[in-house]
All heavy atoms as TSV, in Angstrom:
chain	resi	resn	atom	element	x	y	z
A	1	MET	N	N	81.686	130.215	104.500
A	1	MET	CA	C	82.273	129.192	103.658
A	1	MET	C	C	82.793	128.035	104.510
A	1	MET	O	O	83.863	127.489	104.267
A	1	MET	CB	C	83.388	129.779	102.826
A	1	MET	CG	C	82.922	130.781	101.834
A	1	MET	SD	S	82.602	129.926	100.322
A	1	MET	CE	C	83.024	131.149	99.154
A	2	ASP	N	N	82.010	127.677	105.480
A	2	ASP	CA	C	82.371	126.573	106.358
A	2	ASP	C	C	82.447	125.253	105.596
A	2	ASP	O	O	83.300	124.411	105.881
A	2	ASP	CB	C	81.355	126.466	107.499
A	2	ASP	CG	C	81.826	125.564	108.606
A	2	ASP	OD1	O	83.003	125.696	109.008
A	2	ASP	OD2	O	81.022	124.720	109.051
A	3	SER	N	N	81.590	125.085	104.608
A	3	SER	CA	C	81.595	123.837	103.838
A	3	SER	C	C	82.892	123.686	103.043
A	3	SER	O	O	83.411	122.576	102.897
A	3	SER	CB	C	80.384	123.765	102.908
A	3	SER	OG	O	80.411	124.823	101.983
A	4	VAL	N	N	83.423	124.784	102.543
A	4	VAL	CA	C	84.677	124.743	101.792
A	4	VAL	C	C	85.822	124.366	102.723
A	4	VAL	O	O	86.674	123.543	102.380
A	4	VAL	CB	C	84.955	126.097	101.095
A	4	VAL	CG1	C	86.332	126.117	100.469
A	4	VAL	CG2	C	83.881	126.392	100.059
A	5	ARG	N	N	85.827	124.919	103.910
A	5	ARG	CA	C	86.873	124.602	104.892
A	5	ARG	C	C	86.835	123.125	105.260
A	5	ARG	O	O	87.868	122.454	105.296
A	5	ARG	CB	C	86.693	125.459	106.153
A	5	ARG	CG	C	87.765	125.224	107.205
A	5	ARG	CD	C	87.523	126.017	108.492
A	5	ARG	NE	N	86.221	125.776	109.080
A	5	ARG	CZ	C	85.901	124.690	109.807
A	5	ARG	NH1	N	86.782	123.762	110.031
A	5	ARG	NH2	N	84.694	124.561	110.319
A	6	LYS	N	N	85.629	122.596	105.488
A	6	LYS	CA	C	85.500	121.177	105.843
A	6	LYS	C	C	85.935	120.278	104.684
A	6	LYS	O	O	86.569	119.249	104.895
A	6	LYS	CB	C	84.070	120.869	106.247
A	6	LYS	CG	C	83.701	121.436	107.593
A	6	LYS	CD	C	82.277	121.099	107.954
A	6	LYS	CE	C	81.908	121.681	109.297
A	6	LYS	NZ	N	80.525	121.345	109.665
A	7	ALA	N	N	85.602	120.673	103.464
A	7	ALA	CA	C	86.014	119.891	102.288
A	7	ALA	C	C	87.533	119.884	102.165
A	7	ALA	O	O	88.135	118.851	101.861
A	7	ALA	CB	C	85.375	120.456	101.031
A	8	ARG	N	N	88.155	121.011	102.403
A	8	ARG	CA	C	89.627	121.078	102.352
A	8	ARG	C	C	90.259	120.201	103.426
A	8	ARG	O	O	91.273	119.533	103.192
A	8	ARG	CB	C	90.102	122.516	102.502
A	8	ARG	CG	C	89.936	123.315	101.248
A	8	ARG	CD	C	90.645	124.641	101.329
A	8	ARG	NE	N	90.459	125.357	100.072
A	8	ARG	CZ	C	90.172	126.627	99.978
A	8	ARG	NH1	N	90.058	127.363	101.071
A	8	ARG	NH2	N	90.022	127.205	98.808
A	9	GLU	N	N	89.672	120.208	104.615
A	9	GLU	CA	C	90.188	119.357	105.688
A	9	GLU	C	C	90.097	117.885	105.302
A	9	GLU	O	O	91.029	117.111	105.549
A	9	GLU	CB	C	89.423	119.612	106.984
A	9	GLU	CG	C	89.745	120.935	107.639
A	9	GLU	CD	C	88.862	121.225	108.841
A	9	GLU	OE1	O	88.030	120.369	109.228
A	9	GLU	OE2	O	89.005	122.321	109.411
A	10	ARG	N	N	88.978	117.487	104.687
A	10	ARG	CA	C	88.826	116.096	104.239
A	10	ARG	C	C	89.854	115.758	103.168
A	10	ARG	O	O	90.439	114.680	103.175
A	10	ARG	CB	C	87.413	115.846	103.719
A	10	ARG	CG	C	86.385	115.705	104.815
A	10	ARG	CD	C	85.078	115.142	104.307
A	10	ARG	NE	N	84.480	115.893	103.223
A	10	ARG	CZ	C	83.652	116.914	103.373
A	10	ARG	NH1	N	83.294	117.313	104.577
A	10	ARG	NH2	N	83.150	117.540	102.319
A	11	MET	N	N	90.072	116.666	102.244
A	11	MET	CA	C	91.049	116.434	101.177
A	11	MET	C	C	92.464	116.327	101.738
A	11	MET	O	O	93.273	115.564	101.222
A	11	MET	CB	C	90.989	117.546	100.120
A	11	MET	CG	C	89.765	117.487	99.249
A	11	MET	SD	S	89.610	115.940	98.333
A	11	MET	CE	C	90.997	116.062	97.247
A	12	ASN	N	N	92.753	117.063	102.784
A	12	ASN	CA	C	94.079	116.990	103.405
A	12	ASN	C	C	94.310	115.650	104.084
A	12	ASN	O	O	95.452	115.225	104.257
A	12	ASN	CB	C	94.272	118.126	104.406
A	12	ASN	CG	C	94.473	119.463	103.723
A	12	ASN	OD1	O	94.892	119.523	102.563
A	12	ASN	ND2	N	94.156	120.534	104.419
A	13	LYS	N	N	93.232	114.967	104.463
A	13	LYS	CA	C	93.355	113.658	105.105
A	13	LYS	C	C	93.415	112.518	104.088
A	13	LYS	O	O	93.712	111.381	104.450
A	13	LYS	CB	C	92.189	113.434	106.062
A	13	LYS	CG	C	92.247	114.344	107.278
A	13	LYS	CD	C	91.099	114.110	108.206
A	13	LYS	CE	C	91.194	115.071	109.394
A	13	LYS	NZ	N	90.070	114.905	110.306
A	14	LEU	N	N	93.160	112.797	102.836
A	14	LEU	CA	C	93.147	111.760	101.806
A	14	LEU	C	C	94.455	110.967	101.734
A	14	LEU	O	O	94.404	109.729	101.651
A	14	LEU	CB	C	92.802	112.360	100.440
A	14	LEU	CG	C	92.645	111.374	99.298
A	14	LEU	CD1	C	91.516	110.403	99.569
A	14	LEU	CD2	C	92.409	112.116	97.993
A	15	PRO	N	N	95.626	111.593	101.777
A	15	PRO	CA	C	96.866	110.794	101.738
A	15	PRO	C	C	96.969	109.780	102.885
A	15	PRO	O	O	97.457	108.673	102.693
A	15	PRO	CB	C	97.978	111.840	101.829
A	15	PRO	CG	C	97.369	113.084	101.304
A	15	PRO	CD	C	95.925	113.025	101.730
A	16	MET	N	N	96.459	110.147	104.061
A	16	MET	CA	C	96.488	109.216	105.190
A	16	MET	C	C	95.562	108.029	104.926
A	16	MET	O	O	95.891	106.893	105.263
A	16	MET	CB	C	96.090	109.927	106.479
A	16	MET	CG	C	97.102	110.949	106.939
A	16	MET	SD	S	96.667	111.721	108.508
A	16	MET	CE	C	95.270	112.727	108.040
A	17	LEU	N	N	94.413	108.286	104.330
A	17	LEU	CA	C	93.470	107.214	104.018
A	17	LEU	C	C	94.074	106.269	102.991
A	17	LEU	O	O	93.971	105.044	103.119
A	17	LEU	CB	C	92.154	107.787	103.477
A	17	LEU	CG	C	91.393	108.762	104.372
A	17	LEU	CD1	C	90.123	109.226	103.672
A	17	LEU	CD2	C	91.069	108.148	105.712
A	18	LEU	N	N	94.700	106.838	101.976
A	18	LEU	CA	C	95.310	106.007	100.943
A	18	LEU	C	C	96.518	105.235	101.474
A	18	LEU	O	O	96.769	104.116	101.040
A	18	LEU	CB	C	95.695	106.861	99.740
A	18	LEU	CG	C	94.511	107.428	98.951
A	18	LEU	CD1	C	95.006	108.356	97.859
A	18	LEU	CD2	C	93.666	106.320	98.372
A	19	LYS	N	N	97.231	105.825	102.412
A	19	LYS	CA	C	98.370	105.129	103.009
A	19	LYS	C	C	97.891	103.881	103.750
A	19	LYS	O	O	98.495	102.811	103.640
A	19	LYS	CB	C	99.102	106.058	103.974
A	19	LYS	CG	C	100.278	105.425	104.660
A	19	LYS	CD	C	100.910	106.382	105.652
A	19	LYS	CE	C	101.855	105.627	106.540
A	19	LYS	NZ	N	102.074	106.307	107.790
A	20	ASP	N	N	96.804	104.004	104.466
A	20	ASP	CA	C	96.251	102.858	105.192
A	20	ASP	C	C	95.719	101.790	104.240
A	20	ASP	O	O	95.685	100.615	104.592
A	20	ASP	CB	C	95.101	103.297	106.106
A	20	ASP	CG	C	95.588	103.863	107.421
A	20	ASP	OD1	O	96.813	103.900	107.647
A	20	ASP	OD2	O	94.739	104.262	108.234
A	21	CYS	N	N	95.296	102.194	103.065
A	21	CYS	CA	C	94.623	101.275	102.136
A	21	CYS	C	C	95.415	101.053	100.853
A	21	CYS	O	O	94.842	100.799	99.795
A	21	CYS	CB	C	93.232	101.818	101.813
A	21	CYS	SG	S	92.191	101.972	103.266
A	22	HIS	N	N	96.727	101.125	100.934
A	22	HIS	CA	C	97.520	101.019	99.711
A	22	HIS	C	C	97.441	99.634	99.063
A	22	HIS	O	O	97.469	99.529	97.842
A	22	HIS	CB	C	98.968	101.436	99.962
A	22	HIS	CG	C	99.748	100.488	100.809
A	22	HIS	ND1	N	99.681	100.496	102.177
A	22	HIS	CD2	C	100.592	99.496	100.473
A	22	HIS	CE1	C	100.459	99.547	102.653
A	22	HIS	NE2	N	101.028	98.919	101.643
A	23	VAL	N	N	97.304	98.591	99.844
A	23	VAL	CA	C	97.226	97.243	99.261
A	23	VAL	C	C	95.901	97.038	98.518
A	23	VAL	O	O	95.917	96.642	97.342
A	23	VAL	CB	C	97.462	96.157	100.329
A	23	VAL	CG1	C	97.209	94.775	99.762
A	23	VAL	CG2	C	98.880	96.262	100.869
A	24	PRO	N	N	94.742	97.326	99.138
A	24	PRO	CA	C	93.494	97.199	98.375
A	24	PRO	C	C	93.438	98.145	97.172
A	24	PRO	O	O	92.895	97.793	96.122
A	24	PRO	CB	C	92.402	97.540	99.384
A	24	PRO	CG	C	93.001	97.325	100.715
A	24	PRO	CD	C	94.464	97.608	100.550
A	25	ALA	N	N	94.032	99.330	97.306
A	25	ALA	CA	C	94.047	100.277	96.184
A	25	ALA	C	C	94.856	99.709	95.021
A	25	ALA	O	O	94.442	99.793	93.859
A	25	ALA	CB	C	94.630	101.617	96.623
A	26	ALA	N	N	95.994	99.108	95.335
A	26	ALA	CA	C	96.839	98.516	94.292
A	26	ALA	C	C	96.138	97.330	93.628
A	26	ALA	O	O	96.218	97.164	92.404
A	26	ALA	CB	C	98.173	98.086	94.878
A	27	ASN	N	N	95.455	96.523	94.423
A	27	ASN	CA	C	94.728	95.379	93.861
A	27	ASN	C	C	93.613	95.836	92.930
A	27	ASN	O	O	93.406	95.254	91.860
A	27	ASN	CB	C	94.159	94.497	94.972
A	27	ASN	CG	C	95.234	93.759	95.724
A	27	ASN	OD1	O	96.341	93.566	95.221
A	27	ASN	ND2	N	94.931	93.355	96.941
A	28	TYR	N	N	92.895	96.873	93.316
A	28	TYR	CA	C	91.832	97.415	92.470
A	28	TYR	C	C	92.419	98.005	91.189
A	28	TYR	O	O	91.925	97.744	90.085
A	28	TYR	CB	C	91.027	98.457	93.238
A	28	TYR	CG	C	89.969	99.138	92.416
A	28	TYR	CD1	C	88.962	98.407	91.795
A	28	TYR	CD2	C	89.965	100.517	92.248
A	28	TYR	CE1	C	87.985	99.029	91.034
A	28	TYR	CE2	C	88.996	101.141	91.498
A	28	TYR	CZ	C	88.013	100.395	90.897
A	28	TYR	OH	O	87.047	101.016	90.142
A	29	ALA	N	N	93.491	98.768	91.327
A	29	ALA	CA	C	94.124	99.374	90.159
A	29	ALA	C	C	94.650	98.304	89.206
A	29	ALA	O	O	94.524	98.440	87.978
A	29	ALA	CB	C	95.259	100.295	90.597
A	30	LYS	N	N	95.212	97.246	89.754
A	30	LYS	CA	C	95.730	96.157	88.929
A	30	LYS	C	C	94.593	95.484	88.152
A	30	LYS	O	O	94.730	95.188	86.968
A	30	LYS	CB	C	96.439	95.123	89.801
A	30	LYS	CG	C	97.160	94.049	89.022
A	30	LYS	CD	C	97.783	93.005	89.933
A	30	LYS	CE	C	98.796	93.634	90.861
A	30	LYS	NZ	N	99.454	92.654	91.748
A	31	CYS	N	N	93.472	95.273	88.810
A	31	CYS	CA	C	92.320	94.658	88.155
A	31	CYS	C	C	91.840	95.527	86.992
A	31	CYS	O	O	91.597	95.022	85.892
A	31	CYS	CB	C	91.187	94.461	89.165
A	31	CYS	SG	S	89.686	93.759	88.449
A	32	VAL	N	N	91.730	96.822	87.223
A	32	VAL	CA	C	91.275	97.738	86.171
A	32	VAL	C	C	92.289	97.792	85.033
A	32	VAL	O	O	91.921	97.777	83.855
A	32	VAL	CB	C	91.009	99.149	86.748
A	32	VAL	CG1	C	90.732	100.155	85.645
A	32	VAL	CG2	C	89.834	99.106	87.721
A	33	ALA	N	N	93.570	97.826	85.372
A	33	ALA	CA	C	94.613	97.937	84.347
A	33	ALA	C	C	94.689	96.702	83.461
A	33	ALA	O	O	95.062	96.798	82.287
A	33	ALA	CB	C	95.964	98.187	85.012
A	34	LEU	N	N	94.340	95.550	84.005
A	34	LEU	CA	C	94.408	94.316	83.224
A	34	LEU	C	C	93.261	94.177	82.215
A	34	LEU	O	O	93.355	93.370	81.294
A	34	LEU	CB	C	94.420	93.097	84.152
A	34	LEU	CG	C	95.688	92.911	84.966
A	34	LEU	CD1	C	95.525	91.757	85.948
A	34	LEU	CD2	C	96.887	92.674	84.063
A	35	LYS	N	N	92.217	94.949	82.396
A	35	LYS	CA	C	91.060	94.884	81.493
A	35	LYS	C	C	91.270	95.859	80.339
A	35	LYS	O	O	91.661	96.994	80.543
A	35	LYS	CB	C	89.767	95.266	82.224
A	35	LYS	CG	C	89.516	94.520	83.507
A	35	LYS	CD	C	89.005	93.147	83.238
A	35	LYS	CE	C	88.703	92.474	84.568
A	35	LYS	NZ	N	88.321	91.130	84.449
A	36	GLN	N	N	90.994	95.404	79.126
A	36	GLN	CA	C	91.105	96.307	77.981
A	36	GLN	C	C	89.861	97.179	77.845
A	36	GLN	O	O	89.942	98.332	77.472
A	36	GLN	CB	C	91.323	95.510	76.706
A	36	GLN	CG	C	92.683	94.887	76.654
A	36	GLN	CD	C	93.210	94.813	75.249
A	36	GLN	OE1	O	92.453	94.780	74.294
A	36	GLN	NE2	N	94.516	94.787	75.134
A	37	ASN	N	N	88.720	96.612	78.163
A	37	ASN	CA	C	87.461	97.341	78.094
A	37	ASN	C	C	86.726	97.081	79.402
A	37	ASN	O	O	85.993	96.113	79.528
A	37	ASN	CB	C	86.636	96.863	76.891
A	37	ASN	CG	C	85.391	97.689	76.689
A	37	ASN	OD1	O	85.293	98.800	77.198
A	37	ASN	ND2	N	84.438	97.154	75.974
A	38	VAL	N	N	86.932	97.950	80.377
A	38	VAL	CA	C	86.363	97.753	81.702
A	38	VAL	C	C	84.859	97.987	81.654
A	38	VAL	O	O	84.389	99.023	81.192
A	38	VAL	CB	C	87.006	98.703	82.732
A	38	VAL	CG1	C	86.416	98.475	84.109
A	38	VAL	CG2	C	88.501	98.526	82.765
A	39	LEU	N	N	84.136	96.997	82.116
A	39	LEU	CA	C	82.689	97.096	82.195
A	39	LEU	C	C	82.264	97.161	83.653
A	39	LEU	O	O	83.029	96.794	84.552
A	39	LEU	CB	C	82.041	95.888	81.510
A	39	LEU	CG	C	82.377	95.701	80.031
A	39	LEU	CD1	C	81.798	94.389	79.525
A	39	LEU	CD2	C	81.855	96.870	79.219
A	40	LYS	N	N	81.044	97.608	83.868
A	40	LYS	CA	C	80.521	97.702	85.227
A	40	LYS	C	C	80.624	96.329	85.899
A	40	LYS	O	O	80.309	95.310	85.308
A	40	LYS	CB	C	79.070	98.158	85.195
A	40	LYS	CG	C	78.489	98.348	86.564
A	40	LYS	CD	C	77.060	98.800	86.507
A	40	LYS	CE	C	76.563	98.952	87.934
A	40	LYS	NZ	N	75.164	99.165	88.007
A	41	ASP	N	N	81.053	96.340	87.134
A	41	ASP	CA	C	81.184	95.156	87.987
A	41	ASP	C	C	82.332	94.226	87.594
A	41	ASP	O	O	82.451	93.139	88.157
A	41	ASP	CB	C	79.876	94.365	88.053
A	41	ASP	CG	C	78.765	95.150	88.729
A	41	ASP	OD1	O	79.077	96.005	89.578
A	41	ASP	OD2	O	77.589	94.913	88.408
A	42	ASP	N	N	83.180	94.602	86.645
A	42	ASP	CA	C	84.341	93.768	86.315
A	42	ASP	C	C	85.271	93.610	87.517
A	42	ASP	O	O	85.822	92.542	87.734
A	42	ASP	CB	C	85.131	94.358	85.141
A	42	ASP	CG	C	84.567	93.966	83.797
A	42	ASP	OD1	O	83.650	93.121	83.755
A	42	ASP	OD2	O	85.049	94.501	82.791
A	43	CYS	N	N	85.441	94.680	88.262
A	43	CYS	CA	C	86.344	94.655	89.414
A	43	CYS	C	C	85.576	95.015	90.698
A	43	CYS	O	O	86.121	95.645	91.608
A	43	CYS	CB	C	87.489	95.631	89.191
A	43	CYS	SG	S	88.506	95.231	87.762
A	44	ALA	N	N	84.329	94.592	90.762
A	44	ALA	CA	C	83.464	94.947	91.896
A	44	ALA	C	C	84.009	94.430	93.221
A	44	ALA	O	O	83.966	95.130	94.237
A	44	ALA	CB	C	82.053	94.435	91.666
A	45	LYS	N	N	84.528	93.202	93.216
A	45	LYS	CA	C	85.058	92.618	94.450
A	45	LYS	C	C	86.214	93.462	94.982
A	45	LYS	O	O	86.236	93.838	96.164
A	45	LYS	CB	C	85.526	91.194	94.186
A	45	LYS	CG	C	86.108	90.504	95.392
A	45	LYS	CD	C	86.561	89.104	95.025
A	45	LYS	CE	C	87.924	88.890	95.631
A	45	LYS	NZ	N	88.668	87.806	95.073
A	46	GLU	N	N	87.160	93.794	94.116
A	46	GLU	CA	C	88.312	94.592	94.514
A	46	GLU	C	C	87.888	95.997	94.942
A	46	GLU	O	O	88.416	96.549	95.906
A	46	GLU	CB	C	89.327	94.685	93.373
A	46	GLU	CG	C	90.020	93.382	93.058
A	46	GLU	CD	C	89.237	92.470	92.121
A	46	GLU	OE1	O	88.076	92.782	91.780
A	46	GLU	OE2	O	89.792	91.428	91.726
A	47	PHE	N	N	86.927	96.568	94.212
A	47	PHE	CA	C	86.448	97.908	94.554
A	47	PHE	C	C	85.801	97.919	95.931
A	47	PHE	O	O	86.050	98.826	96.725
A	47	PHE	CB	C	85.451	98.424	93.507
A	47	PHE	CG	C	84.845	99.739	93.903
A	47	PHE	CD1	C	85.561	100.906	93.772
A	47	PHE	CD2	C	83.565	99.799	94.433
A	47	PHE	CE1	C	85.014	102.124	94.155
A	47	PHE	CE2	C	83.015	101.001	94.816
A	47	PHE	CZ	C	83.739	102.170	94.677
A	48	ASN	N	N	84.959	96.933	96.209
A	48	ASN	CA	C	84.274	96.899	97.502
A	48	ASN	C	C	85.245	96.717	98.659
A	48	ASN	O	O	85.059	97.312	99.727
A	48	ASN	CB	C	83.199	95.815	97.506
A	48	ASN	CG	C	81.999	96.224	96.693
A	48	ASN	OD1	O	81.641	97.396	96.632
A	48	ASN	ND2	N	81.368	95.264	96.040
A	49	ILE	N	N	86.287	95.934	98.463
A	49	ILE	CA	C	87.316	95.775	99.496
A	49	ILE	C	C	88.030	97.110	99.729
A	49	ILE	O	O	88.249	97.528	100.869
A	49	ILE	CB	C	88.314	94.665	99.114
A	49	ILE	CG1	C	87.613	93.308	99.140
A	49	ILE	CG2	C	89.533	94.675	100.034
A	49	ILE	CD1	C	88.425	92.180	98.540
A	50	PHE	N	N	88.371	97.795	98.636
A	50	PHE	CA	C	89.023	99.108	98.728
A	50	PHE	C	C	88.092	100.120	99.404
A	50	PHE	O	O	88.512	100.866	100.303
A	50	PHE	CB	C	89.420	99.578	97.329
A	50	PHE	CG	C	90.018	100.946	97.271
A	50	PHE	CD1	C	91.072	101.309	98.077
A	50	PHE	CD2	C	89.527	101.883	96.365
A	50	PHE	CE1	C	91.633	102.579	98.013
A	50	PHE	CE2	C	90.077	103.142	96.284
A	50	PHE	CZ	C	91.128	103.500	97.117
A	51	LYS	N	N	86.841	100.122	99.016
A	51	LYS	CA	C	85.853	101.057	99.584
A	51	LYS	C	C	85.706	100.840	101.085
A	51	LYS	O	O	85.704	101.805	101.859
A	51	LYS	CB	C	84.509	100.866	98.889
A	51	LYS	CG	C	83.396	101.714	99.434
A	51	LYS	CD	C	82.106	101.390	98.712
A	51	LYS	CE	C	80.926	101.942	99.456
A	51	LYS	NZ	N	79.661	101.496	98.868
A	52	GLU	N	N	85.578	99.588	101.512
A	52	GLU	CA	C	85.445	99.292	102.941
A	52	GLU	C	C	86.684	99.733	103.718
A	52	GLU	O	O	86.573	100.250	104.827
A	52	GLU	CB	C	85.178	97.806	103.159
A	52	GLU	CG	C	83.787	97.383	102.750
A	52	GLU	CD	C	82.687	98.137	103.475
A	52	GLU	OE1	O	82.778	98.299	104.713
A	52	GLU	OE2	O	81.745	98.588	102.801
A	53	CYS	N	N	87.835	99.546	103.134
A	53	CYS	CA	C	89.070	99.985	103.779
A	53	CYS	C	C	89.084	101.505	103.948
A	53	CYS	O	O	89.426	102.011	105.019
A	53	CYS	CB	C	90.282	99.524	102.967
A	53	CYS	SG	S	91.855	99.962	103.725
A	54	ILE	N	N	88.705	102.221	102.909
A	54	ILE	CA	C	88.667	103.690	102.973
A	54	ILE	C	C	87.673	104.151	104.032
A	54	ILE	O	O	87.949	105.061	104.812
A	54	ILE	CB	C	88.319	104.297	101.590
A	54	ILE	CG1	C	89.473	104.112	100.614
A	54	ILE	CG2	C	87.932	105.770	101.704
A	54	ILE	CD1	C	90.700	104.953	100.910
A	55	LEU	N	N	86.511	103.512	104.089
A	55	LEU	CA	C	85.500	103.898	105.081
A	55	LEU	C	C	85.995	103.655	106.505
A	55	LEU	O	O	85.792	104.496	107.388
A	55	LEU	CB	C	84.194	103.141	104.829
A	55	LEU	CG	C	83.446	103.531	103.554
A	55	LEU	CD1	C	82.243	102.612	103.341
A	55	LEU	CD2	C	83.012	104.977	103.583
A	56	LYS	N	N	86.645	102.520	106.738
A	56	LYS	CA	C	87.193	102.235	108.068
A	56	LYS	C	C	88.290	103.224	108.431
A	56	LYS	O	O	88.359	103.714	109.555
A	56	LYS	CB	C	87.748	100.815	108.120
A	56	LYS	CG	C	86.688	99.752	108.183
A	56	LYS	CD	C	87.320	98.377	108.204
A	56	LYS	CE	C	86.264	97.295	108.055
A	56	LYS	NZ	N	86.864	95.961	107.971
A	57	SER	N	N	89.150	103.518	107.466
A	57	SER	CA	C	90.234	104.469	107.708
A	57	SER	C	C	89.684	105.868	107.963
A	57	SER	O	O	90.171	106.572	108.853
A	57	SER	CB	C	91.181	104.467	106.514
A	57	SER	OG	O	92.285	105.298	106.743
A	58	ALA	N	N	88.666	106.256	107.213
A	58	ALA	CA	C	88.064	107.582	107.407
A	58	ALA	C	C	87.456	107.690	108.792
A	58	ALA	O	O	87.571	108.729	109.469
A	58	ALA	CB	C	87.007	107.835	106.337
A	59	LYS	N	N	86.824	106.627	109.238
A	59	LYS	CA	C	86.242	106.627	110.571
A	59	LYS	C	C	87.336	106.775	111.633
A	59	LYS	O	O	87.185	107.506	112.607
A	59	LYS	CB	C	85.451	105.349	110.790
A	59	LYS	CG	C	84.620	105.329	112.009
A	59	LYS	CD	C	83.742	104.090	112.059
A	59	LYS	CE	C	82.819	104.137	113.258
A	59	LYS	NZ	N	81.967	102.940	113.311
A	60	LYS	N	N	88.456	106.091	111.406
A	60	LYS	CA	C	89.579	106.159	112.347
A	60	LYS	C	C	90.137	107.577	112.442
A	60	LYS	O	O	90.504	108.035	113.526
A	60	LYS	CB	C	90.679	105.193	111.884
A	60	LYS	CG	C	91.881	105.145	112.797
A	60	LYS	CD	C	92.842	104.045	112.397
A	60	LYS	CE	C	93.760	104.523	111.302
A	60	LYS	NZ	N	94.813	103.554	110.995
A	61	PHE	N	N	90.193	108.280	111.299
A	61	PHE	CA	C	90.748	109.639	111.275
A	61	PHE	C	C	89.678	110.707	111.505
A	61	PHE	O	O	89.973	111.899	111.469
A	61	PHE	CB	C	91.462	109.905	109.956
A	61	PHE	CG	C	92.776	109.192	109.842
A	61	PHE	CD1	C	92.932	108.128	108.981
A	61	PHE	CD2	C	93.850	109.590	110.615
A	61	PHE	CE1	C	94.144	107.457	108.881
A	61	PHE	CE2	C	95.069	108.931	110.526
A	61	PHE	CZ	C	95.206	107.862	109.652
A	62	GLY	N	N	88.437	110.303	111.706
A	62	GLY	CA	C	87.371	111.250	112.033
A	62	GLY	C	C	86.940	112.112	110.858
A	62	GLY	O	O	86.666	113.296	111.024
A	63	THR	N	N	86.871	111.521	109.683
A	63	THR	CA	C	86.388	112.245	108.514
A	63	THR	C	C	85.315	111.418	107.833
A	63	THR	O	O	85.038	110.296	108.238
A	63	THR	CB	C	87.547	112.584	107.538
A	63	THR	OG1	O	87.069	113.455	106.539
A	63	THR	CG2	C	88.151	111.346	106.945
A	64	LYS	N	N	84.708	111.970	106.799
A	64	LYS	CA	C	83.653	111.253	106.088
A	64	LYS	C	C	84.237	110.230	105.166
A	64	LYS	O	O	85.256	110.370	104.593
A	64	LYS	CB	C	82.788	112.216	105.284
A	64	LYS	CG	C	81.935	113.093	106.152
A	64	LYS	CD	C	81.065	113.956	105.281
A	64	LYS	CE	C	80.186	114.848	106.120
A	64	LYS	NZ	N	79.328	115.678	105.333
């Protein structure tokens, strides 16, 4: 069950990733919250900024 162990390790690092990316996460959440009927690509710009931040942070912490 090596895959389960690795998944748990990644999940344990999630708070650190979110801590590094709290500003882009808040901006994305704000964009979604302001929409009454969220459609695809409504908040694409904010999502992509948040996604890039998470990827950079994950690389820094050595996770996927």
